[in-house]
C-alpha positions as CSV (number, residue, x, y, z in Angstrom):
1,X,-26.4,11.3,-65.7
2,X,-26.5,9.4,-62.1
3,X,-26.9,5.8,-62.0
4,X,-27.3,4.1,-59.0
5,X,-27.0,0.2,-59.0
6,X,-29.6,-1.5,-56.8
7,X,-29.2,-5.4,-57.5
8,X,-28.7,-5.2,-60.9
9,X,-31.5,-2.5,-61.4
10,X,-30.8,0.8,-62.6
11,X,-32.8,4.0,-61.3
12,X,-31.7,8.0,-62.4
13,X,-31.1,10.5,-60.5
14,X,-35.0,11.5,-61.9
15,X,-36.1,8.5,-60.2
16,X,-34.3,9.2,-57.0
17,X,-35.9,12.7,-57.1
18,X,-39.3,11.2,-57.5
19,X,-38.9,8.5,-54.7
20,X,-37.5,11.5,-52.4
21,X,-40.8,13.7,-52.7
22,X,-43.2,11.1,-51.9
23,X,-41.4,9.4,-49.0
24,X,-41.7,12.9,-47.6
25,X,-45.5,12.5,-48.4
26,X,-46.7,10.2,-49.9
27,X,-50.0,11.9,-50.7
28,X,-48.1,14.3,-52.5
29,X,-50.1,14.7,-56.2
30,X,-48.2,13.4,-59.4
31,X,-48.9,16.5,-61.3
32,X,-47.0,18.7,-58.0
33,X,-44.0,16.4,-58.3
34,X,-44.5,17.0,-62.1
35,X,-44.4,20.7,-61.4
36,X,-41.2,21.1,-59.2
37,X,-39.2,18.5,-61.5
38,X,-40.5,20.5,-64.6
39,X,-41.4,17.1,-66.5
40,X,-45.1,16.2,-67.2
41,X,-47.0,14.3,-65.2
42,X,-47.3,11.4,-67.1
43,X,-43.3,10.9,-66.9
44,X,-43.6,10.7,-62.9
45,X,-46.8,8.0,-63.4
46,X,-44.3,5.7,-65.8
47,X,-41.5,6.2,-63.5
48,X,-43.2,4.8,-60.5
49,X,-44.6,2.6,-62.4
50,X,-41.3,1.6,-63.4
51,X,-40.3,1.6,-59.7
52,X,-43.0,-0.8,-58.5
53,X,-42.3,-3.2,-61.3
54,X,-38.2,-3.3,-60.3
55,X,-39.5,-4.2,-57.3
56,X,-37.9,-1.4,-55.4
57,X,-41.5,0.6,-54.7
58,X,-43.0,-2.5,-52.4
59,X,-46.6,-0.5,-51.7
60,X,-47.3,2.7,-49.6
61,X,-48.6,2.8,-46.0
62,X,-51.1,4.7,-44.2
63,X,-49.1,5.7,-40.4
64,X,-50.7,5.5,-37.5
65,X,-49.8,6.7,-34.0
66,X,-49.9,3.8,-32.1
67,X,-50.1,5.8,-28.5
68,X,-52.8,7.6,-30.0
69,X,-54.5,5.0,-31.2
70,X,-54.5,3.4,-27.5
71,X,-51.2,1.1,-27.8
72,X,-48.7,2.6,-25.0
73,X,-46.1,0.2,-25.4
74,X,-43.4,-0.6,-27.7
75,X,-41.0,-3.6,-26.8
76,X,-38.5,-5.3,-28.8
77,X,-37.9,-9.4,-28.1
78,X,-34.5,-11.1,-28.6
79,X,-35.9,-14.6,-29.3
80,X,-34.4,-17.7,-29.1
81,X,-35.1,-20.7,-31.3
82,X,-34.3,-24.4,-29.8
83,X,-33.2,-25.5,-33.6
84,X,-32.4,-23.0,-36.3
85,X,-34.8,-25.7,-38.4
86,X,-37.6,-24.7,-36.7
87,X,-37.6,-20.8,-38.1
88,X,-40.1,-20.9,-40.8
89,X,-42.6,-22.7,-38.6
90,X,-42.2,-19.9,-36.0
91,X,-42.7,-16.8,-38.6
92,X,-45.5,-18.4,-39.5
93,X,-46.9,-18.9,-36.0
94,X,-45.8,-15.2,-35.2
95,X,-47.3,-13.7,-38.0
96,X,-50.9,-14.4,-36.9
97,X,-50.0,-12.4,-33.9
98,X,-50.9,-9.0,-34.5
99,X,-48.9,-7.1,-32.3
100,X,-45.7,-8.6,-34.0
101,X,-45.3,-5.4,-35.8
102,X,-41.7,-6.3,-37.5
103,X,-39.7,-9.5,-37.3
104,X,-35.8,-10.1,-37.8
105,X,-34.2,-13.1,-38.8
106,X,-30.8,-12.1,-37.2
107,X,-27.0,-13.0,-36.2
108,X,-25.9,-12.8,-33.0
109,X,-27.1,-14.0,-29.4
110,X,-30.7,-13.9,-30.8
111,X,-32.8,-16.3,-33.2
112,X,-34.8,-13.8,-34.2
113,X,-36.0,-10.6,-33.2
114,X,-39.4,-8.8,-33.0
115,X,-40.9,-5.6,-32.2
116,X,-44.3,-5.7,-31.0
117,X,-46.9,-3.2,-29.8
118,X,-49.5,-3.4,-27.1
119,X,-51.8,-1.2,-24.8
120,X,-50.2,-1.8,-21.3
121,X,-48.2,-3.8,-19.4
122,X,-50.7,-6.2,-18.8
123,X,-51.6,-7.0,-22.4
124,X,-47.9,-7.0,-23.0
125,X,-47.8,-10.1,-20.1
126,X,-50.4,-11.9,-22.3
127,X,-48.5,-11.6,-25.5
128,X,-45.2,-12.8,-24.3
129,X,-47.0,-15.5,-21.8
130,X,-49.9,-16.7,-23.7
131,X,-48.8,-16.4,-27.1
132,X,-45.2,-16.2,-28.0
133,X,-44.1,-18.5,-25.3
134,X,-46.5,-21.2,-26.9
135,X,-45.3,-21.1,-30.5
136,X,-43.5,-24.2,-31.4
137,X,-39.9,-24.2,-31.3
138,X,-39.7,-20.5,-29.2
139,X,-36.8,-21.9,-26.4
140,X,-36.9,-18.5,-24.5
141,X,-37.0,-14.5,-25.2
142,X,-35.5,-11.3,-23.5
143,X,-37.7,-8.6,-23.7
144,X,-36.7,-4.8,-24.0
145,X,-39.4,-1.8,-23.3
146,X,-38.9,0.9,-25.5
147,X,-39.2,4.4,-23.7
148,X,-39.0,6.6,-26.3
149,X,-38.3,6.3,-29.8
150,X,-36.2,9.2,-30.9
151,X,-35.2,8.5,-34.7
152,X,-38.0,7.2,-37.1
153,X,-37.3,7.3,-40.9
154,X,-36.7,5.6,-44.3
155,X,-33.4,5.3,-45.8
156,X,-32.6,8.5,-47.3
157,X,-31.5,8.2,-51.2
């Protein structure tokens, strides 16, 4: 049986098949998955609980289309910190800004890299100038506006 190591945790081929189906459609009933894989619904439930307990599954999310919800601007922000020691405080403050939808601690030119979503350019300007630049420890930022998201997917198992 195929085994994959995930930080000393083992998942087998059946786990991968279950995850693959749910990553394609998280609303798919366990009973339907069980029928397709020729196993019991209880087995799917037990396997899912195991994957949650192992930390492989971190939760499930409803995905909305930001543009259809009135958020037309997606931008990426390279953030330069005054000092690396200010990282934790900056993260705490940035987490309070609802337009910051992703934040990464990075190597390279930037200290951090953020993805932000705004209604329009006026909203973007406000978020950048009034909220993000006001965060203690942020020295400066560089903004890249996304013109189109061409690929968005989970990692394939």
